[in-house]
N, C-alpha and C positions, 0 to 999 in steps of 0.2 A: 027144891031148887038146887041146881048143880053148883058146886064150888069149883072155881078155877084157880089154879095156883100158877103164879108167875115164877118161872125159873130164871134167875139171873146168874150168869156165870160168875163164879168166884175167882178172883185173881189168886194165882198161886205164887208162892215165894220162890219156887224153883224156876230158873231161867231155862229156856229151851236149849237143847243140846245142838251145838253147831259144829259140824265136822271141820277140822282145820283145812284150809285150802292148800293145795299142793301147787307150788310154782312149777311150771313145766320146765324141768331141767333136762336138757339134752346134752349128753356127753359126746362130744365129737372126737373120734379117734381118727387120726390120719391113717391112710392105708399104709401097710408096712412096705418098706423098701427091700429089694433083693439085690444080692451081689452077683455079678457075672465074673467068674474066676477062670482064668486060663492057666493050665498046668504045663510044666516043662515036659518035653518028650525028646526022643532021640532022632526024630525024622523030619520035623519042620525046621526050616532055616530061619535065621534072624530076619532076613529080608521078607519071607513069606508072612511071618507073624506080624511084623510091623505093618506090612501092606494090608493085611486083613483088618487090623485094628483101625487103620485110617479109613478103610472102605466101609466098615460096618458100624463103628461106634461114632455117634454124632459128635461133632466138634472136636474130634481127635486130631491133634496136631502131629506132625512128623516127629518133632522132638519128644513129645509125650509118648508116642507109640514106641520110639526107640528106648526111652527110659523104662517103659513097662516091659518091653521085650528083654532087656537086660535083667530086670527084676525077676521075670519068669525063669530065665536061665540060671541066675545066681541063687535065688531063694526057692525055686521049685514051683512058684505060682505067683500070680498077681491079680488083684481086683482091678478089672479094666473098666467097669461101669457099675454104678449103683443107682437104683430107681424103682419105679413101679413094676409090679410083676409082669404085666402084659408086654411091656417094652423089654424087660429083662429076658423073657422067654424068646422074643424075636431075636435079640442080639446073640443070645446063647445058641439058638438054632442056626443062625447064619454063620457064626464062627465055627461051630461044629461041622456044618456042611462044607466049610472051606478047608476042613482037615485039621483044625486045631484041637488039641486035647483039652476038654473042658471038665471042670468039677461040676457037680450038681448045683443048681441054684441054691443059695443060702439066704435066709432072712438076715437083713442087716441089723 
């Protein structure tokens, strides 16, 4: 006569290994800003520089344009706008095409 054995699982003292859950951490970095810098030169007039700043830089007031124009003349350069790269490229290009002497875009 055959003998049947009953196999009963034995409890083990070791607990199952559970991998630690990782909280989804998303580090959000803002896009870098870029500086649009106009350089002093010997051929653009104060009037032309101020008019270009008013025409191409958003929200530029006449007073601010003239202050920046004097800074360009006295210090050799001025940051005329700071912001996202795509807009900085546009303003840089427009001012350059208008004949202003521009520094390369710089990360702010």
